[in-house]
Steps between C-alpha positions, in 0.01 A plus 500: 500500500634842406539764768230766441720771653776467240354750256665712233443806722678334790787397274532856367503636857761245605722591203464872580591438864807295408618778267438764767699313763782434256531861387388706799600294803774249426762763406460663844476195727860511620482876563176464701642205692810694600299810593275299731753257641554696821131521580434138418796385707365691803156346456646149467708546821191604697337173408 
């Protein structure tokens, strides 16, 4: 039985989201990680 939620609209949205993440987020991941490392480390130590 085919999944009724796997429509062309959903596929188009998924493709758009993948492109957005690849072009607008992935290039900045390391920069964001480094900028937030201090805050995250403090949160992790607090438990």
